[in-house]
PDBQT receptor file of N, H, CA, C and O in Angstrom, charges set to zero:
ATOM      1  N   UNK A   1       0.845  -1.185   0.000  1.00  0.00    +0.000 N 
ATOM      2  CA  UNK A   1       0.000   0.000   0.000  1.00  0.00    +0.000 C 
ATOM      3  C   UNK A   1       0.887   1.244   0.000  1.00  0.00    +0.000 C 
ATOM      4  O   UNK A   1       1.898   1.288   0.702  1.00  0.00    +0.000 OA
ATOM      5  N   UNK A   2       0.514   2.241  -0.777  1.00  0.00    +0.000 N 
ATOM      6  H   UNK A   2      -0.307   2.204  -1.347  1.00  0.00    +0.000 HD
ATOM      7  CA  UNK A   2       1.319   3.450  -0.932  1.00  0.00    +0.000 C 
ATOM      8  C   UNK A   2       1.222   4.381   0.268  1.00  0.00    +0.000 C 
ATOM      9  O   UNK A   2       0.300   4.303   1.080  1.00  0.00    +0.000 OA
ATOM     10  N   UNK A   3       2.186   5.240   0.342  1.00  0.00    +0.000 N 
ATOM     11  H   UNK A   3       2.934   5.303  -0.317  1.00  0.00    +0.000 HD
ATOM     12  CA  UNK A   3       2.237   6.256   1.388  1.00  0.00    +0.000 C 
ATOM     13  C   UNK A   3       1.138   7.283   1.147  1.00  0.00    +0.000 C 
ATOM     14  O   UNK A   3       0.881   7.668   0.006  1.00  0.00    +0.000 OA
ATOM     15  N   UNK A   4       0.492   7.725   2.216  1.00  0.00    +0.000 N 
ATOM     16  H   UNK A   4       0.701   7.413   3.143  1.00  0.00    +0.000 HD
ATOM     17  CA  UNK A   4      -0.559   8.736   2.086  1.00  0.00    +0.000 C 
ATOM     18  C   UNK A   4      -0.044  10.050   2.649  1.00  0.00    +0.000 C 
ATOM     19  O   UNK A   4       0.513  10.097   3.746  1.00  0.00    +0.000 OA
ATOM     20  N   UNK A   5      -0.236  11.110   1.884  1.00  0.00    +0.000 N 
ATOM     21  H   UNK A   5      -0.688  11.072   0.993  1.00  0.00    +0.000 HD
ATOM     22  CA  UNK A   5       0.154  12.445   2.345  1.00  0.00    +0.000 C 
ATOM     23  C   UNK A   5      -0.985  13.408   2.056  1.00  0.00    +0.000 C 
ATOM     24  O   UNK A   5      -1.836  13.148   1.205  1.00  0.00    +0.000 OA
ATOM     25  N   UNK A   6      -0.990  14.504   2.762  1.00  0.00    +0.000 N 
ATOM     26  H   UNK A   6      -0.299  14.715   3.454  1.00  0.00    +0.000 HD
ATOM     27  CA  UNK A   6      -1.954  15.573   2.521  1.00  0.00    +0.000 C 
ATOM     28  C   UNK A   6      -1.266  16.592   1.625  1.00  0.00    +0.000 C 
ATOM     29  O   UNK A   6      -0.226  17.143   1.986  1.00  0.00    +0.000 OA
ATOM     30  N   UNK A   7      -1.848  16.842   0.456  1.00  0.00    +0.000 N 
ATOM     31  H   UNK A   7      -2.693  16.395   0.163  1.00  0.00    +0.000 HD
ATOM     32  CA  UNK A   7      -1.251  17.720  -0.546  1.00  0.00    +0.000 C 
ATOM     33  C   UNK A   7      -1.917  19.091  -0.512  1.00  0.00    +0.000 C 
ATOM     34  O   UNK A   7      -3.142  19.192  -0.440  1.00  0.00    +0.000 OA
ATOM     35  N   UNK A   8      -1.104  20.143  -0.563  1.00  0.00    +0.000 N 
ATOM     36  H   UNK A   8      -0.109  20.060  -0.621  1.00  0.00    +0.000 HD
ATOM     37  CA  UNK A   8      -1.603  21.515  -0.686  1.00  0.00    +0.000 C 
ATOM     38  C   UNK A   8      -1.984  21.705  -2.158  1.00  0.00    +0.000 C 
ATOM     39  O   UNK A   8      -1.130  21.964  -3.007  1.00  0.00    +0.000 OA
ATOM     40  N   UNK A   9      -3.257  21.574  -2.435  1.00  0.00    +0.000 N 
ATOM     41  H   UNK A   9      -3.950  21.363  -1.745  1.00  0.00    +0.000 HD
ATOM     42  CA  UNK A   9      -3.753  21.599  -3.815  1.00  0.00    +0.000 C 
ATOM     43  C   UNK A   9      -3.504  22.951  -4.477  1.00  0.00    +0.000 C 
ATOM     44  O   UNK A   9      -3.230  23.006  -5.676  1.00  0.00    +0.000 OA
ATOM     45  N   UNK A  10      -3.593  24.024  -3.728  1.00  0.00    +0.000 N 
ATOM     46  H   UNK A  10      -3.815  23.979  -2.754  1.00  0.00    +0.000 HD
ATOM     47  CA  UNK A  10      -3.362  25.351  -4.311  1.00  0.00    +0.000 C 
ATOM     48  C   UNK A  10      -1.917  25.484  -4.799  1.00  0.00    +0.000 C 
ATOM     49  O   UNK A  10      -1.673  25.999  -5.891  1.00  0.00    +0.000 OA
ATOM     50  N   UNK A  11      -0.968  25.022  -3.993  1.00  0.00    +0.000 N 
ATOM     51  H   UNK A  11      -1.167  24.604  -3.106  1.00  0.00    +0.000 HD
ATOM     52  CA  UNK A  11       0.442  25.070  -4.411  1.00  0.00    +0.000 C 
ATOM     53  C   UNK A  11       0.688  24.170  -5.603  1.00  0.00    +0.000 C 
ATOM     54  O   UNK A  11       1.444  24.524  -6.508  1.00  0.00    +0.000 OA
ATOM     55  N   UNK A  12       0.053  23.003  -5.609  1.00  0.00    +0.000 N 
ATOM     56  H   UNK A  12      -0.560  22.715  -4.874  1.00  0.00    +0.000 HD
ATOM     57  CA  UNK A  12       0.197  22.074  -6.734  1.00  0.00    +0.000 C 
ATOM     58  C   UNK A  12      -0.350  22.703  -8.009  1.00  0.00    +0.000 C 
ATOM     59  O   UNK A  12       0.292  22.644  -9.058  1.00  0.00    +0.000 OA
ATOM     60  N   UNK A  13      -1.523  23.299  -7.923  1.00  0.00    +0.000 N 
ATOM     61  H   UNK A  13      -2.045  23.347  -7.071  1.00  0.00    +0.000 HD
ATOM     62  CA  UNK A  13      -2.141  23.940  -9.095  1.00  0.00    +0.000 C 
ATOM     63  C   UNK A  13      -1.225  25.043  -9.643  1.00  0.00    +0.000 C 
ATOM     64  O   UNK A  13      -1.002  25.132 -10.850  1.00  0.00    +0.000 OA
ATOM     65  N   UNK A  14      -0.699  25.880  -8.739  1.00  0.00    +0.000 N 
ATOM     66  H   UNK A  14      -0.880  25.807  -7.758  1.00  0.00    +0.000 HD
ATOM     67  CA  UNK A  14       0.190  26.969  -9.158  1.00  0.00    +0.000 C 
ATOM     68  C   UNK A  14       1.426  26.428  -9.868  1.00  0.00    +0.000 C 
ATOM     69  O   UNK A  14       1.843  26.974 -10.889  1.00  0.00    +0.000 OA
ATOM     70  N   UNK A  15       2.008  25.367  -9.336  1.00  0.00    +0.000 N 
ATOM     71  H   UNK A  15       1.669  24.923  -8.507  1.00  0.00    +0.000 HD
ATOM     72  CA  UNK A  15       3.216  24.800  -9.935  1.00  0.00    +0.000 C 
ATOM     73  C   UNK A  15       2.923  24.208 -11.313  1.00  0.00    +0.000 C 
ATOM     74  O   UNK A  15       3.717  24.372 -12.240  1.00  0.00    +0.000 OA
ATOM     75  N   UNK A  16       1.797  23.526 -11.450  1.00  0.00    +0.000 N 
ATOM     76  H   UNK A  16       1.152  23.392 -10.697  1.00  0.00    +0.000 HD
ATOM     77  CA  UNK A  16       1.429  22.959 -12.750  1.00  0.00    +0.000 C 
ATOM     78  C   UNK A  16       1.211  24.074 -13.774  1.00  0.00    +0.000 C 
ATOM     79  O   UNK A  16       1.652  23.968 -14.918  1.00  0.00    +0.000 OA
ATOM     80  N   UNK A  17       0.537  25.132 -13.361  1.00  0.00    +0.000 N 
ATOM     81  H   UNK A  17       0.178  25.218 -12.431  1.00  0.00    +0.000 HD
ATOM     82  CA  UNK A  17       0.283  26.249 -14.268  1.00  0.00    +0.000 C 
ATOM     83  C   UNK A  17       1.592  26.953 -14.625  1.00  0.00    +0.000 C 
ATOM     84  O   UNK A  17       1.804  27.330 -15.777  1.00  0.00    +0.000 OA
ATOM     85  N   UNK A  18       2.467  27.128 -13.634  1.00  0.00    +0.000 N 
ATOM     86  H   UNK A  18       2.295  26.821 -12.698  1.00  0.00    +0.000 HD
ATOM     87  CA  UNK A  18       3.763  27.774 -13.899  1.00  0.00    +0.000 C 
ATOM     88  C   UNK A  18       4.573  26.992 -14.930  1.00  0.00    +0.000 C 
ATOM     89  O   UNK A  18       5.225  27.580 -15.793  1.00  0.00    +0.000 OA
ATOM     90  N   UNK A  19       4.527  25.671 -14.835  1.00  0.00    +0.000 N 
ATOM     91  H   UNK A  19       3.998  25.193 -14.134  1.00  0.00    +0.000 HD
ATOM     92  CA  UNK A  19       5.295  24.862 -15.780  1.00  0.00    +0.000 C 
ATOM     93  C   UNK A  19       4.656  24.865 -17.165  1.00  0.00    +0.000 C 
ATOM     94  O   UNK A  19       5.364  24.799 -18.170  1.00  0.00    +0.000 OA
ATOM     95  N   UNK A  20       3.346  24.940 -17.229  1.00  0.00    +0.000 N 
ATOM     96  H   UNK A  20       2.772  24.994 -16.412  1.00  0.00    +0.000 HD
ATOM     97  CA  UNK A  20       2.620  24.870 -18.499  1.00  0.00    +0.000 C 
ATOM     98  C   UNK A  20       2.519  26.228 -19.172  1.00  0.00    +0.000 C 
ATOM     99  O   UNK A  20       2.551  26.313 -20.399  1.00  0.00    +0.000 OA
ATOM    100  N   UNK A  21       2.399  27.281 -18.394  1.00  0.00    +0.000 N 
ATOM    101  H   UNK A  21       2.373  27.212 -17.396  1.00  0.00    +0.000 HD
ATOM    102  CA  UNK A  21       2.155  28.630 -18.904  1.00  0.00    +0.000 C 
ATOM    103  C   UNK A  21       3.121  29.142 -19.936  1.00  0.00    +0.000 C 
ATOM    104  O   UNK A  21       2.677  29.704 -20.937  1.00  0.00    +0.000 OA
ATOM    105  N   UNK A  22       4.439  28.980 -19.752  1.00  0.00    +0.000 N 
ATOM    106  H   UNK A  22       4.799  28.523 -18.939  1.00  0.00    +0.000 HD
ATOM    107  CA  UNK A  22       5.375  29.541 -20.728  1.00  0.00    +0.000 C 
ATOM    108  C   UNK A  22       5.154  29.051 -22.155  1.00  0.00    +0.000 C 
ATOM    109  O   UNK A  22       5.435  29.783 -23.104  1.00  0.00    +0.000 OA
ATOM    110  N   UNK A  23       4.664  27.847 -22.324  1.00  0.00    +0.000 N 
ATOM    111  H   UNK A  23       4.435  27.252 -21.553  1.00  0.00    +0.000 HD
ATOM    112  CA  UNK A  23       4.402  27.339 -23.674  1.00  0.00    +0.000 C 
ATOM    113  C   UNK A  23       3.292  28.135 -24.352  1.00  0.00    +0.000 C 
ATOM    114  O   UNK A  23       3.253  28.240 -25.578  1.00  0.00    +0.000 OA
ATOM    115  N   UNK A  24       2.386  28.698 -23.542  1.00  0.00    +0.000 N 
ATOM    116  H   UNK A  24       2.418  28.613 -22.546  1.00  0.00    +0.000 HD
ATOM    117  CA  UNK A  24       1.299  29.475 -24.145  1.00  0.00    +0.000 C 
ATOM    118  C   UNK A  24       1.814  30.765 -24.760  1.00  0.00    +0.000 C 
ATOM    119  O   UNK A  24       1.202  31.304 -25.683  1.00  0.00    +0.000 OA
ATOM    120  N   UNK A  25       2.945  31.267 -24.249  1.00  0.00    +0.000 N 
ATOM    121  H   UNK A  25       3.442  30.830 -23.500  1.00  0.00    +0.000 HD
ATOM    122  CA  UNK A  25       3.521  32.500 -24.808  1.00  0.00    +0.000 C 
ATOM    123  C   UNK A  25       4.233  32.244 -26.133  1.00  0.00    +0.000 C 
ATOM    124  O   UNK A  25       4.526  33.188 -26.866  1.00  0.00    +0.000 OA
ATOM    125  N   UNK A  26       4.510  30.997 -26.446  1.00  0.00    +0.000 N 
ATOM    126  H   UNK A  26       4.271  30.230 -25.851  1.00  0.00    +0.000 HD
ATOM    127  CA  UNK A  26       5.139  30.672 -27.720  1.00  0.00    +0.000 C 
ATOM    128  C   UNK A  26       4.089  30.483 -28.808  1.00  0.00    +0.000 C 
ATOM    129  O   UNK A  26       4.406  30.174 -29.957  1.00  0.00    +0.000 OA
ATOM    130  N   UNK A  27       2.835  30.675 -28.417  1.00  0.00    +0.000 N 
ATOM    131  H   UNK A  27       2.577  30.925 -27.484  1.00  0.00    +0.000 HD
ATOM    132  CA  UNK A  27       1.762  30.574 -29.396  1.00  0.00    +0.000 C 
ATOM    133  C   UNK A  27       1.133  29.203 -29.500  1.00  0.00    +0.000 C 
ATOM    134  O   UNK A  27       0.350  28.949 -30.415  1.00  0.00    +0.000 OA
ATOM    135  N   UNK A  28       1.460  28.323 -28.585  1.00  0.00    +0.000 N 
ATOM    136  H   UNK A  28       2.096  28.530 -27.842  1.00  0.00    +0.000 HD
ATOM    137  CA  UNK A  28       0.882  26.982 -28.619  1.00  0.00    +0.000 C 
ATOM    138  C   UNK A  28      -0.561  27.019 -28.117  1.00  0.00    +0.000 C 
ATOM    139  O   UNK A  28      -0.798  27.256 -26.932  1.00  0.00    +0.000 OA
ATOM    140  N   UNK A  29      -1.519  26.788 -29.003  1.00  0.00    +0.000 N 
ATOM    141  H   UNK A  29      -1.327  26.596 -29.965  1.00  0.00    +0.000 HD
ATOM    142  CA  UNK A  29      -2.921  26.806 -28.559  1.00  0.00    +0.000 C 
ATOM    143  C   UNK A  29      -3.210  25.706 -27.548  1.00  0.00    +0.000 C 
ATOM    144  O   UNK A  29      -4.087  25.864 -26.699  1.00  0.00    +0.000 OA
ATOM    145  N   UNK A  30      -2.484  24.590 -27.626  1.00  0.00    +0.000 N 
ATOM    146  H   UNK A  30      -1.771  24.461 -28.316  1.00  0.00    +0.000 HD
ATOM    147  CA  UNK A  30      -2.709  23.497 -26.677  1.00  0.00    +0.000 C 
ATOM    148  C   UNK A  30      -2.307  23.923 -25.278  1.00  0.00    +0.000 C 
ATOM    149  O   UNK A  30      -2.968  23.540 -24.312  1.00  0.00    +0.000 OA
ATOM    150  N   UNK A  31      -1.256  24.694 -25.141  1.00  0.00    +0.000 N 
ATOM    151  H   UNK A  31      -0.720  25.005 -25.926  1.00  0.00    +0.000 HD
ATOM    152  CA  UNK A  31      -0.817  25.144 -23.822  1.00  0.00    +0.000 C 
ATOM    153  C   UNK A  31      -1.855  26.072 -23.198  1.00  0.00    +0.000 C 
ATOM    154  O   UNK A  31      -2.091  26.021 -21.991  1.00  0.00    +0.000 OA
ATOM    155  N   UNK A  32      -2.468  26.908 -24.007  1.00  0.00    +0.000 N 
ATOM    156  H   UNK A  32      -2.276  26.950 -24.988  1.00  0.00    +0.000 HD
ATOM    157  CA  UNK A  32      -3.505  27.808 -23.496  1.00  0.00    +0.000 C 
ATOM    158  C   UNK A  32      -4.681  26.991 -22.968  1.00  0.00    +0.000 C 
ATOM    159  O   UNK A  32      -5.225  27.286 -21.903  1.00  0.00    +0.000 OA
ATOM    160  N   UNK A  33      -5.064  25.976 -23.711  1.00  0.00    +0.000 N 
ATOM    161  H   UNK A  33      -4.622  25.736 -24.575  1.00  0.00    +0.000 HD
ATOM    162  CA  UNK A  33      -6.144  25.087 -23.284  1.00  0.00    +0.000 C 
ATOM    163  C   UNK A  33      -5.741  24.357 -22.010  1.00  0.00    +0.000 C 
ATOM    164  O   UNK A  33      -6.553  24.212 -21.096  1.00  0.00    +0.000 OA
ATOM    165  N   UNK A  34      -4.487  23.894 -21.939  1.00  0.00    +0.000 N 
ATOM    166  H   UNK A  34      -3.827  24.012 -22.681  1.00  0.00    +0.000 HD
ATOM    167  CA  UNK A  34      -4.005  23.184 -20.759  1.00  0.00    +0.000 C 
ATOM    168  C   UNK A  34      -4.051  24.068 -19.520  1.00  0.00    +0.000 C 
ATOM    169  O   UNK A  34      -4.471  23.611 -18.457  1.00  0.00    +0.000 OA
ATOM    170  N   UNK A  35      -3.632  25.310 -19.634  1.00  0.00    +0.000 N 
ATOM    171  H   UNK A  35      -3.291  25.681 -20.498  1.00  0.00    +0.000 HD
ATOM    172  CA  UNK A  35      -3.657  26.228 -18.485  1.00  0.00    +0.000 C 
ATOM    173  C   UNK A  35      -5.097  26.436 -18.028  1.00  0.00    +0.000 C 
ATOM    174  O   UNK A  35      -5.371  26.406 -16.828  1.00  0.00    +0.000 OA
ATOM    175  N   UNK A  36      -6.006  26.643 -18.950  1.00  0.00    +0.000 N 
ATOM    176  H   UNK A  36      -5.783  26.667 -19.924  1.00  0.00    +0.000 HD
ATOM    177  CA  UNK A  36      -7.409  26.836 -18.595  1.00  0.00    +0.000 C 
ATOM    178  C   UNK A  36      -7.960  25.588 -17.898  1.00  0.00    +0.000 C 
ATOM    179  O   UNK A  36      -8.714  25.694 -16.930  1.00  0.00    +0.000 OA
ATOM    180  N   UNK A  37      -7.585  24.417 -18.389  1.00  0.00    +0.000 N 
ATOM    181  H   UNK A  37      -6.973  24.330 -19.175  1.00  0.00    +0.000 HD
ATOM    182  CA  UNK A  37      -8.048  23.170 -17.777  1.00  0.00    +0.000 C 
ATOM    183  C   UNK A  37      -7.480  23.017 -16.364  1.00  0.00    +0.000 C 
ATOM    184  O   UNK A  37      -8.181  22.562 -15.460  1.00  0.00    +0.000 OA
ATOM    185  N   UNK A  38      -6.235  23.390 -16.175  1.00  0.00    +0.000 N 
ATOM    186  H   UNK A  38      -5.665  23.759 -16.909  1.00  0.00    +0.000 HD
ATOM    187  CA  UNK A  38      -5.625  23.293 -14.848  1.00  0.00    +0.000 C 
ATOM    188  C   UNK A  38      -6.287  24.256 -13.870  1.00  0.00    +0.000 C 
ATOM    189  O   UNK A  38      -6.463  23.930 -12.696  1.00  0.00    +0.000 OA
ATOM    190  N   UNK A  39      -6.648  25.428 -14.345  1.00  0.00    +0.000 N 
ATOM    191  H   UNK A  39      -6.505  25.693 -15.298  1.00  0.00    +0.000 HD
ATOM    192  CA  UNK A  39      -7.303  26.408 -13.471  1.00  0.00    +0.000 C 
ATOM    193  C   UNK A  39      -8.639  25.886 -12.961  1.00  0.00    +0.000 C 
ATOM    194  O   UNK A  39      -9.044  26.208 -11.844  1.00  0.00    +0.000 OA
ATOM    195  N   UNK A  40      -9.331  25.079 -13.773  1.00  0.00    +0.000 N 
ATOM    196  H   UNK A  40      -9.002  24.817 -14.680  1.00  0.00    +0.000 HD
ATOM    197  CA  UNK A  40     -10.658  24.563 -13.410  1.00  0.00    +0.000 C 
ATOM    198  C   UNK A  40     -10.646  23.131 -12.901  1.00  0.00    +0.000 C 
ATOM    199  O   UNK A  40     -11.694  22.608 -12.520  1.00  0.00    +0.000 OA
ATOM    200  N   UNK A  41      -9.494  22.493 -12.885  1.00  0.00    +0.000 N 
ATOM    201  H   UNK A  41      -8.644  22.918 -13.194  1.00  0.00    +0.000 HD
ATOM    202  CA  UNK A  41      -9.411  21.070 -12.528  1.00  0.00    +0.000 C 
ATOM    203  C   UNK A  41      -9.727  20.838 -11.054  1.00  0.00    +0.000 C 
ATOM    204  O   UNK A  41      -9.412  21.659 -10.193  1.00  0.00    +0.000 OA
ATOM    205  N   UNK A  42     -10.362  19.689 -10.788  1.00  0.00    +0.000 N 
ATOM    206  H   UNK A  42     -10.618  19.021 -11.488  1.00  0.00    +0.000 HD
ATOM    207  CA  UNK A  42     -10.596  19.327  -9.395  1.00  0.00    +0.000 C 
ATOM    208  C   UNK A  42      -9.311  18.703  -8.831  1.00  0.00    +0.000 C 
ATOM    209  O   UNK A  42      -8.417  18.340  -9.595  1.00  0.00    +0.000 OA
ATOM    210  N   UNK A  43      -9.217  18.578  -7.516  1.00  0.00    +0.000 N 
ATOM    211  H   UNK A  43      -9.943  18.873  -6.896  1.00  0.00    +0.000 HD
ATOM    212  CA  UNK A  43      -7.981  18.075  -6.905  1.00  0.00    +0.000 C 
ATOM    213  C   UNK A  43      -7.509  16.729  -7.452  1.00  0.00    +0.000 C 
ATOM    214  O   UNK A  43      -6.307  16.535  -7.632  1.00  0.00    +0.000 OA
ATOM    215  N   UNK A  44      -8.405  15.813  -7.714  1.00  0.00    +0.000 N 
ATOM    216  H   UNK A  44      -9.382  15.971  -7.568  1.00  0.00    +0.000 HD
ATOM    217  CA  UNK A  44      -8.001  14.506  -8.238  1.00  0.00    +0.000 C 
ATOM    218  C   UNK A  44      -7.350  14.630  -9.612  1.00  0.00    +0.000 C 
ATOM    219  O   UNK A  44      -6.371  13.944  -9.903  1.00  0.00    +0.000 OA
ATOM    220  N   UNK A  45      -7.893  15.499 -10.448  1.00  0.00    +0.000 N 
ATOM    221  H   UNK A  45      -8.689  16.056 -10.211  1.00  0.00    +0.000 HD
ATOM    222  CA  UNK A  45      -7.303  15.713 -11.772  1.00  0.00    +0.000 C 
ATOM    223  C   UNK A  45      -5.902  16.307 -11.657  1.00  0.00    +0.000 C 
ATOM    224  O   UNK A  45      -5.003  15.943 -12.415  1.00  0.00    +0.000 OA
ATOM    225  N   UNK A  46      -5.723  17.221 -10.709  1.00  0.00    +0.000 N 
ATOM    226  H   UNK A  46      -6.454  17.516 -10.093  1.00  0.00    +0.000 HD
ATOM    227  CA  UNK A  46      -4.401  17.819 -10.504  1.00  0.00    +0.000 C 
ATOM    228  C   UNK A  46      -3.395  16.766 -10.045  1.00  0.00    +0.000 C 
ATOM    229  O   UNK A  46      -2.256  16.742 -10.511  1.00  0.00    +0.000 OA
ATOM    230  N   UNK A  47      -3.818  15.902  -9.133  1.00  0.00    +0.000 N 
ATOM    231  H   UNK A  47      -4.743  15.921  -8.754  1.00  0.00    +0.000 HD
ATOM    232  CA  UNK A  47      -2.940  14.830  -8.661  1.00  0.00    +0.000 C 
ATOM    233  C   UNK A  47      -2.544  13.904  -9.805  1.00  0.00    +0.000 C 
ATOM    234  O   UNK A  47      -1.377  13.538  -9.937  1.00  0.00    +0.000 OA
ATOM    235  N   UNK A  48      -3.518  13.526 -10.632  1.00  0.00    +0.000 N 
ATOM    236  H   UNK A  48      -4.466  13.823 -10.525  1.00  0.00    +0.000 HD
ATOM    237  CA  UNK A  48      -3.228  12.654 -11.779  1.00  0.00    +0.000 C 
ATOM    238  C   UNK A  48      -2.247  13.311 -12.743  1.00  0.00    +0.000 C 
ATOM    239  O   UNK A  48      -1.341  12.653 -13.254  1.00  0.00    +0.000 OA
ATOM    240  N   UNK A  49      -2.423  14.608 -12.994  1.00  0.00    +0.000 N 
ATOM    241  H   UNK A  49      -3.159  15.143 -12.579  1.00  0.00    +0.000 HD
ATOM    242  CA  UNK A  49      -1.526  15.316 -13.912  1.00  0.00    +0.000 C 
ATOM    243  C   UNK A  49      -0.114  15.381 -13.342  1.00  0.00    +0.000 C 
ATOM    244  O   UNK A  49       0.856  15.167 -14.068  1.00  0.00    +0.000 OA
ATOM    245  N   UNK A  50       0.007  15.674 -12.060  1.00  0.00    +0.000 N 
ATOM    246  H   UNK A  50      -0.782  15.848 -11.471  1.00  0.00    +0.000 HD
ATOM    247  CA  UNK A  50       1.332  15.728 -11.435  1.00  0.00    +0.000 C 
ATOM    248  C   UNK A  50       2.002  14.354 -11.501  1.00  0.00    +0.000 C 
ATOM    249  O   UNK A  50       3.197  14.263 -11.781  1.00  0.00    +0.000 OA
ATOM    250  N   UNK A  51       1.249  13.298 -11.249  1.00  0.00    +0.000 N 
ATOM    251  H   UNK A  51       0.278  13.372 -11.021  1.00  0.00    +0.000 HD
ATOM    252  CA  UNK A  51       1.807  11.949 -11.323  1.00  0.00    +0.000 C 
ATOM    253  C   UNK A  51       2.196  11.613 -12.762  1.00  0.00    +0.000 C 
ATOM    254  O   UNK A  51       3.221  10.972 -12.993  1.00  0.00    +0.000 OA
ATOM    255  N   UNK A  52       1.387  12.039 -13.724  1.00  0.00    +0.000 N 
ATOM    256  H   UNK A  52       0.554  12.559 -13.537  1.00  0.00    +0.000 HD
ATOM    257  CA  UNK A  52       1.697  11.796 -15.136  1.00  0.00    +0.000 C 
ATOM    258  C   UNK A  52       3.021  12.456 -15.521  1.00  0.00    +0.000 C 
ATOM    259  O   UNK A  52       3.778  11.928 -16.335  1.00  0.00    +0.000 OA
ATOM    260  N   UNK A  53       3.286  13.616 -14.922  1.00  0.00    +0.000 N 
ATOM    261  H   UNK A  53       2.671  14.045 -14.261  1.00  0.00    +0.000 HD
ATOM    262  CA  UNK A  53       4.530  14.340 -15.194  1.00  0.00    +0.000 C 
ATOM    263  C   UNK A  53       5.706  13.799 -14.394  1.00  0.00    +0.000 C 
ATOM    264  O   UNK A  53       6.840  14.250 -14.551  1.00  0.00    +0.000 OA
ATOM    265  N   UNK A  54       5.419  12.818 -13.525  1.00  0.00    +0.000 N 
ATOM    266  H   UNK A  54       4.498  12.451 -13.397  1.00  0.00    +0.000 HD
ATOM    267  CA  UNK A  54       6.483  12.204 -12.743  1.00  0.00    +0.000 C 
ATOM    268  C   UNK A  54       6.913  13.012 -11.524  1.00  0.00    +0.000 C 
ATOM    269  O   UNK A  54       8.006  12.808 -10.996  1.00  0.00    +0.000 OA
ATOM    270  N   UNK A  55       6.070  13.913 -11.083  1.00  0.00    +0.000 N 
ATOM    271  H   UNK A  55       5.182  14.079 -11.511  1.00  0.00    +0.000 HD
ATOM    272  CA  UNK A  55       6.407  14.769  -9.949  1.00  0.00    +0.000 C 
ATOM    273  C   UNK A  55       6.299  14.006  -8.641  1.00  0.00    +0.000 C 
ATOM    274  O   UNK A  55       5.460  13.116  -8.499  1.00  0.00    +0.000 OA
ATOM    275  N   UNK A  56       7.147  14.355  -7.688  1.00  0.00    +0.000 N 
ATOM    276  H   UNK A  56       7.829  15.078  -7.803  1.00  0.00    +0.000 HD
ATOM    277  CA  UNK A  56       7.092  13.812  -6.338  1.00  0.00    +0.000 C 
ATOM    278  C   UNK A  56       6.113  14.692  -5.555  1.00  0.00    +0.000 C 
ATOM    279  O   UNK A  56       6.405  15.853  -5.267  1.00  0.00    +0.000 OA
ATOM    280  N   UNK A  57       4.973  14.140  -5.221  1.00  0.00    +0.000 N 
ATOM    281  H   UNK A  57       4.736  13.197  -5.454  1.00  0.00    +0.000 HD
ATOM    282  CA  UNK A  57       3.931  14.925  -4.553  1.00  0.00    +0.000 C 
ATOM    283  C   UNK A  57       4.317  15.360  -3.154  1.00  0.00    +0.000 C 
ATOM    284  O   UNK A  57       3.660  16.227  -2.576  1.00  0.00    +0.000 OA
ATOM    285  N   UNK A  58       5.371  14.776  -2.595  1.00  0.00    +0.000 N 
ATOM    286  H   UNK A  58       5.905  14.072  -3.065  1.00  0.00    +0.000 HD
ATOM    287  CA  UNK A  58       5.832  15.226  -1.265  1.00  0.00    +0.000 C 
ATOM    288  C   UNK A  58       6.298  16.681  -1.306  1.00  0.00    +0.000 C 
ATOM    289  O   UNK A  58       6.356  17.346  -0.272  1.00  0.00    +0.000 OA
ATOM    290  N   UNK A  59       6.631  17.172  -2.500  1.00  0.00    +0.000 N 
ATOM    291  H   UNK A  59       6.585  16.631  -3.340  1.00  0.00    +0.000 HD
ATOM    292  CA  UNK A  59       7.003  18.594  -2.642  1.00  0.00    +0.000 C 
ATOM    293  C   UNK A  59       5.873  19.515  -2.219  1.00  0.00    +0.000 C 
ATOM    294  O   UNK A  59       6.107  20.657  -1.824  1.00  0.00    +0.000 OA
ATOM    295  N   UNK A  60       4.646  19.016  -2.303  1.00  0.00    +0.000 N 
ATOM    296  H   UNK A  60       4.456  18.088  -2.624  1.00  0.00    +0.000 HD
ATOM    297  CA  UNK A  60       3.466  19.835  -2.069  1.00  0.00    +0.000 C 
ATOM    298  C   UNK A  60       2.722  19.416  -0.798  1.00  0.00    +0.000 C 
ATOM    299  O   UNK A  60       1.543  19.721  -0.620  1.00  0.00    +0.000 OA
ATOM    300  N   UNK A  61       3.439  18.714   0.076  1.00  0.00    +0.000 N 
ATOM    301  H   UNK A  61       4.398  18.467  -0.069  1.00  0.00    +0.000 HD
ATOM    302  CA  UNK A  61       2.819  18.250   1.313  1.00  0.00    +0.000 C 
ATOM    303  C   UNK A  61       2.392  19.431   2.162  1.00  0.00    +0.000 C 
ATOM    304  O   UNK A  61       3.140  20.391   2.352  1.00  0.00    +0.000 OA
ATOM    305  N   UNK A  62       1.162  19.336   2.670  1.00  0.00    +0.000 N 
ATOM    306  H   UNK A  62       0.555  18.556   2.516  1.00  0.00    +0.000 HD
ATOM    307  CA  UNK A  62       0.603  20.422   3.501  1.00  0.00    +0.000 C 
ATOM    308  C   UNK A  62       1.060  20.271   4.940  1.00  0.00    +0.000 C 
ATOM    309  O   UNK A  62       0.698  21.083   5.791  1.00  0.00    +0.000 OA
TER     310      UNK A  62
């Protein structure tokens, strides 16, 4: 069974947006859509995205 931690979702959301945002300035329409999706994502979606990117969620432990 995996380790359980409490994640600060606001910090996680900000970090995901910070990493995705710069691509939107290069004119990538997909990045703009991604940022909008991250802004509206529920906590579970944010966790899945961070895991998909290979992030260590302990960085965002509350």
